[in-house]
C-alpha atoms as one frame of an Amber mdcrd trajectory, in Angstrom:
protein
 -34.201  43.122 -66.885 -33.753  40.646 -64.045 -30.652  40.890 -61.951 -28.321
  37.920 -62.312 -26.472  36.144 -59.504 -24.021  33.339 -60.200 -23.933  30.569
 -57.593 -20.719  28.536 -57.598 -21.256  25.017 -56.292 -24.160  22.671 -56.905
 -24.324  20.965 -53.526 -27.119  21.459 -51.024 -26.063  25.021 -50.194 -25.767
  25.999 -53.838 -29.114  24.481 -54.792 -30.907  26.125 -51.862 -29.263  29.475
 -52.648 -30.402  29.290 -56.268 -33.940  28.332 -55.264 -34.222  31.223 -52.824
 -32.838  33.706 -55.369 -35.456  32.592 -57.879 -38.163  33.126 -55.254 -36.843
  36.660 -54.749 -37.174  37.477 -58.454 -33.450  37.237 -59.158 -32.053  35.118
 -62.007 -29.665  32.492 -60.578 -27.083  30.621 -62.628 -25.773  27.488 -60.901
 -22.250  26.356 -61.761 -21.119  22.864 -60.740 -17.807  21.184 -61.568 -19.279
  17.665 -61.341 -21.621  16.159 -63.987 -24.576  16.186 -61.553 -25.947  18.218
 -58.674 -25.758  17.120 -55.052 -22.185  17.538 -53.853 -21.175  15.453 -50.833
 -24.814  14.557 -50.105 -24.621  12.091 -53.013 -22.307   9.915 -50.928 -24.440
   9.768 -47.770 -26.648   6.857 -46.817 -28.922   8.162 -44.041 -28.789  11.496
 -42.217 -28.377  12.082 -38.491 -30.178  12.238 -36.151 -33.424  11.114 -37.852
 -31.898   8.423 -40.118 -33.738   9.999 -43.053 -32.442   8.530 -46.338 -30.112
  11.066 -47.944 -31.591  10.245 -51.331 -34.960  11.642 -50.235 -33.476  15.056
 -49.475 -31.305  15.050 -52.597 -34.138  14.024 -54.908 -36.438  16.732 -53.539
 -33.828  19.488 -53.924 -33.056  18.401 -57.477 -36.772  18.332 -58.312 -37.249
  21.871 -57.024 -34.275  23.149 -59.040 -35.568  21.444 -62.170 -39.143  22.686
 -61.691 -37.901  26.242 -61.142 -36.160  26.251 -64.519 -32.861  27.379 -63.007
 -29.968  27.467 -65.469 -27.353  24.899 -64.414 -23.869  24.708 -65.915 -22.559
  21.218 -65.216 -18.948  20.001 -65.511 -17.863  23.643 -65.412 -14.704  24.728
 -63.605 -14.334  28.278 -62.287 -10.897  29.879 -62.539 -11.592  33.428 -61.336
 -14.328  35.412 -59.614 -15.271  39.063 -59.242 -18.551  40.700 -58.228 -19.393
  41.389 -61.883 -17.878  38.442 -63.720 -17.050  34.765 -63.367 -14.484  33.227
 -65.703 -14.647  29.514 -66.490 -11.609  27.364 -67.160 -12.388  27.242 -70.884
 -12.158  31.020 -71.079 -15.902  31.747 -71.120 -16.832  34.909 -69.243 -20.192
  35.132 -67.481 -21.434  38.589 -66.564 -23.390  38.957 -63.329 -24.526  41.398
 -60.661 -23.242  39.365 -57.697 -21.700  35.997 -56.821 -22.424  33.453 -54.096
 -19.608  31.018 -53.330 -21.009  27.667 -52.184 -18.232  25.344 -53.264 -18.120
  23.413 -49.989 -15.232  21.507 -48.456 -12.785  18.682 -49.092 -12.586  15.490
 -47.050  -9.322  14.944 -45.201  -7.011  12.395 -46.851  -6.662   9.664 -44.216
  -3.539   8.220 -45.845  -1.611  11.214 -44.463  -2.005   9.658 -40.997   0.261
   6.720 -41.808   0.078   5.339 -38.270  -3.472   4.129 -38.960  -2.585   2.239
 -42.129  -5.309   3.579 -44.411  -4.613   2.431 -47.954  -1.992   0.019 -46.606
  -3.808  -2.492 -44.399  -6.985  -4.369 -45.156 -10.081  -3.492 -43.113  -9.043
   0.102 -42.381 -11.677   2.334 -43.961 -12.897   5.909 -43.640 -16.354   7.110
 -42.669 -16.880   8.091 -46.319 -15.976   4.539 -47.418 -18.448   3.145 -44.902
 -21.247   5.389 -46.214 -20.559   4.016 -49.687 -20.721   0.451 -48.348 -24.088
   1.233 -46.740 -25.363   2.614 -50.043 -24.139  -0.427 -51.958 -25.727  -2.782
 -49.431 -22.442  -4.530 -48.848 -20.710  -3.939 -45.509 -18.064  -6.577 -44.894
 -14.416  -7.240 -44.211 -11.979  -7.444 -47.089 -12.519 -11.224 -47.278 -16.294
 -10.797 -47.465 -17.049 -11.967 -43.936 -19.058 -10.050 -41.348 -17.107  -7.947
 -38.815 -17.550  -8.989 -35.190 -15.590  -6.195 -33.528 -15.541  -2.673 -34.999
 -13.645   0.396 -33.795 -14.402   3.999 -34.782 -11.679   6.610 -34.342 -12.808
  10.229 -34.018 -11.011  13.408 -35.092  -8.888  12.013 -37.938  -7.747  15.193
 -39.678  -9.411  17.466 -37.140  -7.875  19.237 -34.122  -4.489  17.897 -35.181
  -1.599  20.356 -35.364   0.665  17.708 -36.906  -1.321  17.862 -40.151  -2.102
  21.601 -39.885  -5.776  20.979 -39.181  -6.440  22.676 -35.857 -10.164  23.262
 -36.312 -13.017  20.988 -35.191 -14.955  19.464 -38.082 -18.098  19.559 -35.955
 -20.034  16.637 -37.475 -17.516  13.808 -37.008 -18.765  12.941 -33.505 -22.385
  12.614 -34.503 -21.399  10.795 -37.714 -19.512   8.241 -35.632 -22.520   7.687
 -33.381 -24.869   7.355 -36.374 -22.590   4.897 -38.162 -22.030   2.887 -34.973
 -25.794   2.457 -34.609 -26.079   1.422 -38.249 -23.370  -1.198 -37.734 -25.133
  -2.589 -34.661 -28.366  -2.806 -36.617 -26.584  -4.738 -39.366 -24.533  -6.892
 -36.999 -26.418  -7.148 -33.659 -23.867  -9.571 -32.175 -20.900  -7.329 -32.886
 -18.952  -5.239 -30.383 -18.657  -1.598 -31.450 -16.225   0.880 -29.888 -15.903
   4.657 -30.347 -12.506   6.135 -29.432 -12.819   9.886 -28.905 -11.200  12.960
 -27.390 -14.462  14.791 -26.680 -18.021  13.956 -27.694 -19.692  17.052 -29.119
 -23.435  16.512 -29.495 -24.479  20.072 -30.294 -27.630  19.686 -32.427 -31.313
  18.901 -31.821 -31.746  15.182 -31.217 -27.993  14.537 -31.138 -27.671  14.013
 -27.389 -30.690  11.686 -27.455 -29.078   9.634 -30.232 -25.835   9.449 -28.231
 -27.726   8.115 -25.209 -29.606   5.648 -27.398 -26.299   4.362 -28.780 -25.189
   3.474 -25.265 -28.430   2.374 -23.650 -30.194   0.607 -26.530 -27.306  -0.622
 -28.669 -24.633  -1.084 -25.983 -22.025   0.788 -28.015 -18.828   1.377 -26.042
 -17.291   4.861 -25.812 -13.622   5.031 -24.831 -12.012   8.385 -24.121  -8.611
   8.101 -25.731  -6.892   8.390 -29.080  -5.582   5.341 -30.928  -1.829   5.766
 -31.280  -1.216   3.178 -33.982  -2.714   0.308 -35.932  -1.034  -2.759 -37.408
  -2.168  -5.916 -39.219  -2.300  -9.320 -37.562  -1.622 -12.729 -39.106  -5.350
 -13.493 -38.875  -6.230 -10.539 -41.111  -7.449  -8.337 -38.268  -6.225  -4.896
 -37.197  -4.467  -4.505 -33.868  -4.866  -1.092 -32.273  -3.030   0.532 -29.388
  -4.615   3.286 -27.334  -4.894   4.697 -23.836  -8.086   4.973 -21.866  -7.521
   8.459 -20.479 -10.360   8.124 -17.962  -8.697   5.167 -16.226  -5.107   5.990
 -17.234  -4.599   2.459 -18.542  -3.040   1.442 -21.868  -5.300  -0.572 -24.113
  -4.590  -3.030 -26.888  -7.168  -4.954 -28.891  -7.693  -6.595 -32.256 -10.647
  -5.510 -34.368 -12.154  -6.734 -37.624 -12.669  -3.226 -38.963 -11.192   0.177
 -38.088 -13.255   3.163 -39.253 -11.479   6.526 -39.422 -13.899   9.434 -38.958
 -12.331  11.929 -41.342 -12.913  15.642 -40.986 -13.541  18.555 -43.309 -10.746
  20.676 -44.650 -10.779  23.792 -46.805 -10.717  23.383 -50.580  -7.299  23.754
 -52.185  -8.652  26.260 -54.715  -9.814  28.628 -51.955  -6.366  30.191 -52.000
  -6.510  30.953 -55.726 -10.061  32.298 -55.515  -9.156  34.483 -52.551  -6.008
  35.866 -54.161  -7.738  36.643 -57.447 -10.744  38.381 -55.895  -9.063  39.970
 -52.883 -11.021  37.787 -50.448  -9.881  36.999 -46.934  -9.333  33.480 -45.602
  -9.346  32.244 -42.025  -6.295  30.501 -40.546  -8.040  27.183 -41.221  -8.075
  27.901 -44.964 -11.849  28.342 -45.076 -13.153  31.661 -46.382 -13.478  34.377
 -43.750 -16.848  36.150 -43.427 -16.899  39.925 -43.081 -18.495  39.658 -39.633
 -19.243  36.489 -37.667 -22.442  37.947 -36.227 -24.004  40.584 -38.483 -22.378
  39.630 -41.790 -21.657  35.909 -41.624 -22.724  35.296 -45.250 -20.905  38.362
 -46.580 -17.301  38.463 -47.728 -15.001  41.438 -47.328 -15.736  42.303 -50.975
 -19.092  43.843 -51.831 -21.108  41.618 -54.173 -19.482  38.320 -53.144 -21.284
  36.152 -50.583 -20.760  32.785 -48.867 -23.133  29.865 -48.304 -22.532  26.540
 -46.563 -19.256  24.905 -45.680 -17.006  27.151 -47.738 -16.599  29.271 -44.603
 -16.549  26.554 -41.889 -17.695  22.984 -41.142 -21.489  22.821 -40.807 -24.245
  20.227 -40.790 -26.884  19.973 -43.507 -29.536  21.995 -41.683 -27.104  24.830
 -41.009 -25.944  24.827 -44.628 -29.511  25.056 -45.923 -30.395  27.872 -43.531
 -27.245  29.785 -44.368 -27.927  29.367 -48.079 -31.282  31.089 -47.616 -29.581
  33.923 -45.708 -26.892  34.281 -48.396 -29.509  34.434 -51.156 -31.457  37.100
 -49.271 -28.288  39.152 -48.751 -27.349  38.844 -52.431 -30.876  39.790 -53.526
 -30.822  42.897 -51.342 -27.443  43.854 -52.767 -28.440  43.582 -56.437 -31.762
  45.365 -55.884 -30.158  48.467 -54.337
């Protein structure tokens, strides 16, 4: 009989894990709490740094899963996990030989940072909201007019001790550069500003895209954090910041303020960890057994990690790690 591995999470990491397990002769069962596969990728417009439509990647992964005949349990919530059994919220118990956790991350709630006025003032949106606008083909101010001055604020919900999020979300910088370029392509006459603490362009093609943003699209990068935002009588957003390179305070009115929100650990990580005896990092993400030689392994034999459940990652890293997690799980069950 084939060995059975349950993969929890139907995003890109979960789908890739299931596909690789099937290639290895292991029977994967994919469990997803949403009605459809895709996870956070469903909300993306184009992917950095190539500007590849996210739908192309998502459609291809879904096709491969479907063609492989992988069993998928949709709209299924997991309440407890062990190496030999997964229990769903309805009480159903699924026997298995190993488990791969690929349940991803949660986006930071920007309304917690009240000083930026998200959910209070018009024309303050998050990077996730902007991706949705791109997908809908409707990027505009609240009154329907085109924005002429746009500000992006980096590190909202990342590297911020005040909201207990001390880690770097890794992809916010490059997301801000990608979205700034998209806005300049839509509105060539607009002025676009990126307010940042540090620009971290760590991936292949990222530094080139950052240079292109400045040299080709004339996007302005200001080193400094916005301290507060407030509405104006004209329906704009007034922001206050400090340019830390020049040491000068800065105040300007913008038509749209985009908050680049970071990744945070899922709230249910704590319950999963407590029930299975798993370890979590200080950030709330799951802690691998070894960062170098066991980065897809948990501290419990038979339970593995794939994708952003253990730390913020980009799509390429998540896919590669999913393959590694599947290989590790296959080796474990074949012993």
